[in-house]
N, C-alpha and C positions, 0 to 999 in steps of 0.2 A: 641410390636412395632418392626415395622420387618426395620432394617439399612440400608444404602447404603454403600456398600463397593467397594471402588475406591484404586486401588494398582497397582503400577507395573507388568509388565507380561512381561518377558524378558527385554531385553535390550532396542526391540524398539518399546513396544507397550504398554501400560495403561487401565487397566478392568475397567470398574465401573459394577457393579452387584445389580441390586432391588432385588434380591435371590426372596423369594416369596409373594413379594405384588402381589396384584390381578392385579394392573397399571401396573407391570413392561413392559411387552413387548408393552403397549404405552408410554411407557417413552424412552424406546429405543428408537424408531421410532421416537418420537418426537422429543429429544436429537439429536440423529441422523441428522435431517432430517435441524436441526438449525446451526449444526457443519457443514452441507455442504454448507450451506446459505451463514454463514456469518463466511467462515473457517477462527480460530485464527490463528496465527503465529506458536503454535507448533503442528498442525497439519495438516496431509500428507493426509490420509484415515478415513476411517470410517466405521465399520462394525454392523449391527443389529442381535442381537440375538433375542432369545426367550425371553431370565429377563436381557441379558447384552449389552455392546455397548462395543465395543475392537475400540481404537484408536491408527492409527502408528504415530510414532510423526516424525517429521519433523527435517531432522538431515543434516550436509553437509557430515556426515560420523566420525565428531571428537567425541569423548567422551563429551570435555567440553559441543560442541552444545547439543547431544542430552543428557548430565545430565540439562543443560541450560531447553530444552524444555519439558524433563521429570517433572523436578519441578514444570513448567509452567503449566501443565496441571495434576498436582495432586490438586494445588493449585484453579485451576480455576473449574474442576469437580466437588473437594469435594461440592463448592460451591451451585453450581447451579445442579447438580445430584437430591437433594432432591426434588429440586423445578419442577425439570422435569413430575415428579409422578403426577403434577397438569397439567397439559399440554393436551394440544387433538393432537394426532397426526395424519399429515395431510391424509386427503382422496387418497382412490385410485381408480378405477376403478370397475366398477359394473358388475361381469359376468353370465351369466347364461350356462354353459356346460352338453353336452349330458352324463348320462351314464346309459348304459345298466348292468340292475341286473339279465340278466338272468344267471343261472348255470354253462351254458355251458363255460360263459365268468368270472364267479363272484368266482371261486372255493373252496373259504372260508366263501361263503354267509350264507351256512346251518350250517356249524360248529361255526360261529359268534351267527347266533340265540340260539344254543343250549348252548352254553357256556356263554349266557348274562339271557336265560330263554326268551326270548322272538320269535314269532314268525317269519320265513322270511319277510313275507311283516309288522309286524312290523317296525324290523330293519329298510329295505327300506324305510319305510316310515319317521321314526326318520332319517336317513339321507338327504334321497331328501327334509326333510322340514326343515332343518335346514340353516341358514347365518354362511356362513365360512367367516375367513379373514387370509389373506395371512402373519400370525405374521413374518416367516424371508424365502428370498429365500438361499438353499442351497445345498450340499450334491450332486449333479450333475448338468450342463445347464438346468433351469427352473424347479426345481425342489422349490415346494413352498412350505412348513408345515404352513398348513391352524387350525387355532384356534376355536376351538367352537362348537367342537364335543358335542352330546348327551350325558351324564353321565352314562345313562343307557348301552349307546356300548363300555363305557372301556372296553379296556381287556389290557394287556400285550403284548408287541412283542413276536411273534410266538420263542419256544424252539429252535426249527433250524431252520436258516433262509434258502430261497430258492436260489440256483446257478444263476435261471434265472426264471425274474420277467416280462413279458410279458407289450411292451410298452402299456403305455393310461392306465394301472393300476389302479381304486383306490383303496384304502386303506385304512383303521385305524388302529391307534396303539396309546395306553394313551389315551387324550382329544382330537387327532390331527387326521386330515385327511390327503392326499395326495394323486397325482398322479405322475407314474411314467413317464416323458417325452420320455426313452428311455428304452430297454431292460435292465436290470443291477441284480445285486444280493440283493433281501430286505427278510425282516423278517418280515414284518406289513403284517394285514389280509386284503386277496381280496374278496372286497365286488361287485364290479362293474369292468366297464371300460367305457375309455371314447375314443371318437375317433377322437377327436378335438389335430392339431398338436399343441402340447407346446412350442415347442424349433424349430427355422426353422433359421440356421445361414443367408439367405437372407434377411428375412427382419429385421424391425428396428421400435424398440428394438424386437432383435433375440426372448426373451422369451415372451408367453402371459400373464403371470402373475407377479403383480410385487409386492414388499414391502406395504403393505394396503388394498390391491384390497379385496374386497368384493367379493364372490363366491359361487354361490347357481347349487344347481346339480338339472337338468331334468330330469326324470326317459324315455328311450325311449325301444322301442322292439328289439329282435335281427334281426330282417330285417333291418331298421332302422340304427343299428345301422354299419352294411354289406355294405349299399347305401354310409355312411358319411363314414367311414373309405376308399370303393375305392376310395372315392374323395378325399382323402388326398394328 
């Protein structure tokens, strides 16, 4: 039976860890939403992870105040964190994003097929036929770690990360997929490219994907990709 660990994390945070429980991410998002909606006195900020929740303690910077809030947080979270495994996390938006699986923009697609023992078309069908959900937002603005990858596509990260991954690259690693909102170093396998602008500071909210959103990829050809990319 999985135990829920609730412990101090540094001087100003408390960490809840549901470990390997299959409902860990749902519990993190559900408890995070509840704490944001009805913020207890000890809570200044909540950050949900794939299987964890970090709570920043409210404090006036005095040791006494921080210690008081830490004890209150530990007591409260140890009581409700196990219950959160049964809660339903808030539903997000449903998004369908175009993805071009042409090897000219999907440099690892054939390598992924060979590594998984599948054909290239089977890789495309499994990826585009899956429904993903945003487990956590992080790494860079607009980057969503999307759970729900078919286990037949599970691969470790690349042995050598690339110093520059093109913006819009659709990638896989472990049991997750992700899209790079901007060009950055990265070590995931690149199997497609999405022409949709994922992060725009002039929008409200700036990030297209949010915690709990459901995402599906719709295959498009290279010509359509070029057209949509030019319209960004």
